[in-house]
C-alpha positions as a Markdown table, in Angstrom:
| # | Residue | x | y | z |
|---|---|---|---|---|
| 1 | Met | 108.5 | 103.3 | 76.6 |
| 2 | Leu | 112.1 | 102.2 | 75.5 |
| 3 | Val | 114.3 | 99.5 | 77.1 |
| 4 | Lys | 117.1 | 102.0 | 77.4 |
| 5 | Asp | 115.2 | 104.1 | 79.9 |
| 6 | Trp | 114.1 | 101.2 | 82.1 |
| 7 | Met | 117.0 | 98.7 | 82.1 |
| 8 | Thr | 119.6 | 98.1 | 84.7 |
| 9 | Thr | 122.8 | 99.6 | 83.6 |
| 10 | Asp | 126.3 | 98.3 | 84.6 |
| 11 | Pro | 124.7 | 94.8 | 85.2 |
| 12 | Ile | 126.6 | 92.2 | 87.4 |
| 13 | Thr | 128.4 | 89.7 | 85.0 |
| 14 | Val | 130.7 | 86.9 | 85.0 |
| 15 | Thr | 133.2 | 85.6 | 82.7 |
| 16 | Pro | 133.3 | 82.1 | 81.1 |
| 17 | Asp | 136.0 | 81.0 | 83.5 |
| 18 | Thr | 134.3 | 82.1 | 86.5 |
| 19 | Ser | 133.7 | 79.0 | 88.8 |
| 20 | Val | 130.2 | 77.7 | 89.3 |
| 21 | Met | 130.7 | 78.2 | 93.1 |
| 22 | Lys | 131.7 | 82.0 | 92.7 |
| 23 | Ala | 128.7 | 82.4 | 90.3 |
| 24 | Ser | 126.4 | 81.1 | 92.9 |
| 25 | Gln | 128.0 | 83.3 | 95.6 |
| 26 | Ile | 127.5 | 86.4 | 93.3 |
| 27 | Met | 123.8 | 85.6 | 92.6 |
| 28 | Lys | 123.1 | 85.1 | 96.4 |
| 29 | Glu | 124.8 | 88.2 | 97.4 |
| 30 | Asn | 123.2 | 90.3 | 94.7 |
| 31 | Asn | 119.8 | 88.6 | 94.6 |
| 32 | Val | 119.7 | 88.1 | 91.0 |
| 33 | Arg | 118.6 | 84.8 | 89.1 |
| 34 | Arg | 120.7 | 85.2 | 86.0 |
| 35 | Leu | 124.2 | 86.4 | 85.0 |
| 36 | Pro | 125.4 | 87.4 | 81.6 |
| 37 | Val | 128.7 | 85.7 | 80.7 |
| 38 | Ile | 130.9 | 88.3 | 79.1 |
| 39 | Lys | 133.9 | 87.8 | 76.9 |
| 40 | Glu | 137.0 | 90.0 | 77.3 |
| 41 | Asp | 136.0 | 92.2 | 74.4 |
| 42 | Gly | 132.4 | 92.9 | 76.2 |
| 43 | Ser | 130.4 | 90.7 | 73.9 |
| 44 | Val | 128.0 | 88.1 | 75.4 |
| 45 | Ala | 129.0 | 84.6 | 75.4 |
| 46 | Gly | 126.2 | 83.2 | 77.2 |
| 47 | Ile | 123.9 | 83.3 | 80.2 |
| 48 | Val | 123.8 | 81.4 | 83.3 |
| 49 | Thr | 120.8 | 81.1 | 85.6 |
| 50 | Asp | 120.1 | 79.7 | 89.1 |
| 51 | Arg | 118.5 | 76.8 | 87.5 |
| 52 | Asp | 121.7 | 76.0 | 85.7 |
| 53 | Leu | 123.5 | 76.2 | 89.0 |
| 54 | Lys | 121.2 | 73.9 | 90.6 |
| 55 | Glu | 121.3 | 71.4 | 87.9 |
| 56 | Ala | 125.0 | 71.4 | 87.9 |
| 57 | Ser | 125.3 | 70.9 | 91.8 |
| 58 | Pro | 125.7 | 67.3 | 92.9 |
| 59 | Ser | 122.6 | 65.4 | 94.2 |
| 60 | Lys | 122.1 | 65.5 | 97.9 |
| 61 | Ala | 122.3 | 61.7 | 97.8 |
| 62 | Thr | 125.9 | 61.8 | 96.6 |
| 63 | Thr | 128.5 | 59.9 | 98.4 |
| 64 | Leu | 131.2 | 62.7 | 97.9 |
| 65 | Asp | 132.3 | 64.3 | 101.1 |
| 66 | Val | 132.2 | 68.2 | 101.7 |
| 67 | His | 135.8 | 68.7 | 100.6 |
| 68 | Glu | 135.2 | 66.6 | 97.3 |
| 69 | Leu | 132.1 | 68.8 | 96.6 |
| 70 | Tyr | 133.9 | 72.1 | 97.2 |
| 71 | Tyr | 136.7 | 70.9 | 94.8 |
| 72 | Leu | 134.1 | 69.8 | 92.2 |
| 73 | Leu | 132.3 | 73.1 | 92.2 |
| 74 | Ser | 135.4 | 75.2 | 92.2 |
| 75 | Glu | 136.9 | 73.4 | 89.1 |
| 76 | Leu | 133.6 | 73.5 | 87.3 |
| 77 | Lys | 133.4 | 76.7 | 85.1 |
| 78 | Val | 130.3 | 78.8 | 84.1 |
| 79 | Lys | 131.3 | 78.1 | 80.5 |
| 80 | Asp | 130.7 | 74.4 | 81.1 |
| 81 | Ile | 127.0 | 74.9 | 82.1 |
| 82 | Met | 126.0 | 78.2 | 80.5 |
| 83 | Ser | 123.4 | 78.6 | 77.8 |
| 84 | Arg | 125.3 | 79.8 | 74.8 |
| 85 | Arg | 122.0 | 80.6 | 72.8 |
| 86 | Val | 121.3 | 83.9 | 74.5 |
| 87 | Ile | 118.0 | 85.9 | 73.7 |
| 88 | Thr | 118.9 | 89.7 | 73.6 |
| 89 | Ile | 117.1 | 92.9 | 73.2 |
| 90 | Pro | 118.4 | 96.2 | 71.7 |
| 91 | Pro | 118.0 | 99.4 | 73.7 |
| 92 | Glu | 115.8 | 101.2 | 71.3 |
| 93 | Ala | 113.2 | 98.3 | 71.5 |
| 94 | Thr | 110.0 | 99.0 | 73.5 |
| 95 | Val | 109.6 | 97.4 | 76.9 |
| 96 | Glu | 106.3 | 96.0 | 75.5 |
| 97 | Lys | 108.3 | 94.0 | 73.0 |
| 98 | Ala | 110.6 | 92.8 | 75.6 |
| 99 | Ala | 107.7 | 91.6 | 77.7 |
| 100 | Val | 106.4 | 89.5 | 74.8 |
| 101 | Ile | 109.8 | 88.1 | 74.3 |
| 102 | Met | 110.1 | 87.1 | 78.0 |
| 103 | Leu | 106.6 | 85.5 | 77.8 |
| 104 | Glu | 107.3 | 83.6 | 74.6 |
| 105 | His | 110.6 | 82.3 | 75.6 |
| 106 | Lys | 109.7 | 81.8 | 79.1 |
| 107 | Val | 112.8 | 83.9 | 80.5 |
| 108 | Thr | 112.8 | 86.4 | 83.4 |
| 109 | Gly | 115.5 | 88.8 | 82.0 |
| 110 | Leu | 117.1 | 90.0 | 78.7 |
| 111 | Pro | 120.6 | 91.2 | 78.2 |
| 112 | Val | 120.5 | 94.6 | 76.5 |
| 113 | Val | 123.0 | 94.6 | 73.6 |
| 114 | Glu | 124.3 | 97.5 | 71.3 |
| 115 | Asn | 126.9 | 97.1 | 68.7 |
| 116 | Gly | 127.7 | 93.6 | 70.0 |
| 117 | Lys | 128.3 | 94.6 | 73.6 |
| 118 | Leu | 126.4 | 94.2 | 76.7 |
| 119 | Ile | 125.1 | 97.7 | 78.1 |
| 120 | Gly | 122.4 | 96.7 | 80.5 |
| 121 | Met | 119.7 | 94.0 | 81.6 |
| 122 | Leu | 116.1 | 94.2 | 81.6 |
| 123 | Ser | 114.4 | 92.0 | 84.2 |
| 124 | Gln | 110.9 | 91.2 | 85.1 |
| 125 | Gly | 111.2 | 93.6 | 87.9 |
| 126 | Asp | 112.0 | 96.3 | 85.4 |
| 127 | Val | 108.9 | 95.4 | 83.4 |
| 128 | Phe | 106.7 | 95.6 | 86.7 |
| 129 | Arg | 108.1 | 99.1 | 87.3 |
| 130 | Val | 107.0 | 100.1 | 83.8 |
| 131 | Leu | 103.4 | 98.6 | 84.5 |
| 132 | Thr | 103.1 | 100.7 | 87.8 |
| 133 | Ser | 104.4 | 103.8 | 85.9 |
| 134 | Ile | 101.9 | 103.5 | 82.9 |
| 135 | Thr | 98.9 | 102.7 | 85.1 |
| 136 | Gly | 99.6 | 105.6 | 87.5 |
| 137 | Ile | 98.6 | 103.5 | 90.5 |
| 138 | Tyr | 100.9 | 105.7 | 92.8 |
| 139 | Arg | 99.1 | 108.8 | 91.7 |
| 140 | Gly | 95.5 | 107.7 | 91.7 |
| 141 | Gly | 93.8 | 105.1 | 93.8 |
| 142 | Thr | 90.5 | 104.6 | 91.8 |
| 143 | Gln | 90.0 | 102.7 | 88.5 |
| 144 | Phe | 87.0 | 102.5 | 86.4 |
| 145 | Ala | 86.7 | 99.8 | 83.8 |
| 146 | Phe | 84.3 | 100.3 | 81.0 |
| 147 | Ser | 83.1 | 98.3 | 77.9 |
| 148 | Leu | 82.9 | 101.3 | 75.3 |
| 149 | Ala | 82.0 | 101.2 | 71.6 |
| 150 | Asp | 85.1 | 100.9 | 69.4 |
| 151 | Arg | 84.8 | 104.4 | 67.6 |
| 152 | Pro | 86.4 | 107.7 | 67.8 |
| 153 | Gly | 85.2 | 109.8 | 70.7 |
| 154 | Ser | 83.9 | 107.1 | 72.9 |
| 155 | Ile | 86.6 | 107.7 | 75.5 |
| 156 | Lys | 86.4 | 111.5 | 75.5 |
| 157 | Glu | 82.7 | 111.2 | 76.4 |
| 158 | Val | 83.6 | 109.3 | 79.6 |
| 159 | Ala | 86.6 | 111.8 | 80.2 |
| 160 | Asp | 84.1 | 114.7 | 79.9 |
| 161 | Val | 82.0 | 113.5 | 82.7 |
| 162 | Ile | 85.0 | 112.9 | 84.9 |
| 163 | Arg | 86.2 | 116.5 | 84.4 |
| 164 | Lys | 82.6 | 117.8 | 85.0 |
| 165 | His | 82.8 | 116.3 | 88.4 |
| 166 | Gly | 86.1 | 117.7 | 89.0 |
| 167 | Gly | 87.9 | 114.5 | 88.5 |
| 168 | Arg | 91.5 | 114.3 | 87.0 |
| 169 | Leu | 92.5 | 111.5 | 84.8 |
| 170 | Val | 95.8 | 109.8 | 85.7 |
| 171 | Ser | 96.0 | 107.1 | 83.0 |
| 172 | Ile | 94.0 | 105.5 | 80.1 |
| 173 | Leu | 94.5 | 102.0 | 79.2 |
| 174 | Thr | 92.6 | 100.0 | 76.4 |
| 175 | Ser | 92.2 | 96.1 | 75.7 |
| 176 | Tyr | 90.6 | 94.2 | 72.9 |
| 177 | Asp | 91.0 | 90.9 | 74.7 |
| 178 | Met | 87.7 | 89.0 | 75.5 |
| 179 | Cys | 85.6 | 91.9 | 74.1 |
| 180 | Glu | 82.4 | 91.7 | 72.1 |
| 181 | Glu | 82.7 | 92.7 | 68.4 |
| 182 | Gly | 82.7 | 96.5 | 68.0 |
| 183 | Thr | 83.6 | 97.1 | 71.7 |
| 184 | Arg | 86.8 | 97.6 | 73.6 |
| 185 | Lys | 87.7 | 97.7 | 77.3 |
| 186 | Val | 88.9 | 100.9 | 78.6 |
| 187 | Phe | 90.6 | 101.4 | 82.0 |
| 188 | Leu | 90.6 | 104.9 | 83.4 |
| 189 | Arg | 92.5 | 105.6 | 86.6 |
| 190 | Val | 91.2 | 109.0 | 88.5 |
| 191 | Ala | 93.1 | 110.8 | 91.0 |
| 192 | Asp | 91.7 | 110.6 | 94.7 |
| 193 | Met | 88.7 | 113.0 | 95.3 |
| 194 | Pro | 86.5 | 113.7 | 98.3 |
| 195 | Val | 84.2 | 110.8 | 99.0 |
| 196 | Asp | 81.0 | 112.5 | 98.1 |
| 197 | Lys | 82.4 | 113.8 | 94.8 |
| 198 | Met | 83.6 | 110.4 | 94.0 |
| 199 | Lys | 80.2 | 108.8 | 94.7 |
| 200 | Ala | 78.4 | 111.3 | 92.5 |
| 201 | Leu | 80.9 | 110.6 | 89.7 |
| 202 | Gln | 80.4 | 106.9 | 90.1 |
| 203 | Gln | 76.7 | 107.0 | 89.9 |
| 204 | Glu | 76.7 | 109.2 | 86.8 |
| 205 | Leu | 79.3 | 107.0 | 85.2 |
| 206 | Glu | 77.2 | 103.9 | 85.9 |
| 207 | His | 74.0 | 105.5 | 84.5 |
| 208 | Glu | 75.6 | 106.7 | 81.4 |
| 209 | Phe | 78.0 | 103.9 | 80.4 |
| 210 | Thr | 78.6 | 100.3 | 80.8 |
| 211 | Val | 80.9 | 100.1 | 83.8 |
| 212 | Leu | 82.5 | 96.7 | 84.4 |
| 213 | Tyr | 83.8 | 97.5 | 87.8 |
| 214 | Thr | 85.1 | 100.2 | 90.0 |
| 215 | Thr | 87.9 | 99.6 | 92.5 |
| 216 | His | 90.1 | 101.6 | 94.8 |
| 217 | Asp | 93.6 | 100.5 | 95.3 |
| 218 | Glu | 94.7 | 101.1 | 98.9 |
| 219 | Leu | 98.5 | 101.0 | 99.0 |
| 220 | Ser | 99.2 | 101.9 | 102.6 |
| 221 | Asp | 98.8 | 98.3 | 103.7 |
| 222 | Ile | 101.5 | 97.0 | 101.4 |
């Protein structure tokens, strides 16, 4: 899945000369935690986060009165506190790579840049949307987790049993983390079925394969 298909287009931005007070107001009104700082030519000059704004605000123990505080914050500009080393991502990169970058650099959003210009923003929320899409949780509530041999055809054998019982696969995910050598974890999500058919399917799967767990995600209580 590519960043360009999941990013927020036309992101909210500020300029280097935007006051800190105005930037704080924009963040609150739009419920965002970071703002790209854009030059007149559309290139990214930096990025300012809610943490930057908090650190720039005077301590609660300050002796300044409210008028002095307002004056100080109105005079302080985004360019004075922004991070100039901006980690960006191109639109043709995968969302998976973007997620790795976010994890490694401990950031919650990435400006999407093409030909030196900002064209979008990818946030953690966008990555979560991708997660719900690839897992298919909105289309099927039951997930089976298996420990299968890491060889061609092992997933097909499980899928054949599911189809035999009239089940419909919604998603297939695999992982090699914390697996014994020669095995992999496979997570199959199955569309909702009548209770009796699901029970019969579960019994056969548990008899024929190593089932790590079976869980039904109920979304009506969210």
